[in-house]
C-alpha positions, 0 to 999 in steps of 0.5 A, a space after each residue: 815242205 821241210 823234213 827233219 832229219 832224225 839221224 843222229 850222225 847227220 845231226 852231228 855233221 850239221 852241228 860240226 859244219 855249223 861250227 865251222 861256218 860260225 868260226 869263219 864268220 867270227 874271223 870275218 867279223 874280227 877282220 871287219 872290226 879291225 878295219 872299222 877301228 880308228 888307227 892312231 897306234 894300231 894297238 886297239 885294232 890288233 887287240 881284237 881277236 876271236 877267243 873261242 866259238 862254242 856250240 849251245 843248245 840254240 846254235 853257236 856263239 862266238 866270243 870276240 874280245 879287244 882291249 878296254 879302249 875298244 869298249 870306250 870306242 864302241 859305246 862312247 864316253 860322257 864328258 869327264 875330268 882327266 887328271 895326271 896319275 903318275 905325274 904332276 901334270 899332263 903334257 902334250 904338243 899344243 895345237 894353238 887353241 886355248 882351253 880352260 884349265 890348260 896352260 901353254 908354255 914351254 918350247 921344245 924345239 919347234 913344239 909348244 907344249 901344253 900342260 894341265 893339272 886336270 881338265 874336262 874332256 868332251 868325251 867321244 861319240 859311240 862308234 858302234 864298231 861291232 854293230 857296223 861289222 855285223 851289218 856288213 857281214 849281213 849284207 855280204 851274206 845276202 850278196 848286197 854290196 
């Protein structure tokens, strides 16, 4: 049998405790999302943070944010065209593979640079970083490893 406590002071204390637990869970979630985020430069994982934790009529809600790349990693992208914005061509060290619309050319030391005035990219698969972090948190809370 469950008894509902009508004492408003006790309800306030429970709400405060719930807020503390929500903040701890949001920090754990943030840490787990940072761990799951691919690290090329580390900039995206470092951008993940808890903005705030609010009490609502239904409980507590935590706002976690990151840079726009995190959104693309989370939901993936479709195949799309990439074009230079501030230069006449895109340039990067060549891997040796030939692709349509990409010219190989200039030697820079030991590197062969590839250039493009625009080409199609395949997009990226969704990584579902947030959902995976929530699943990890749920397993941890249940005591399952």
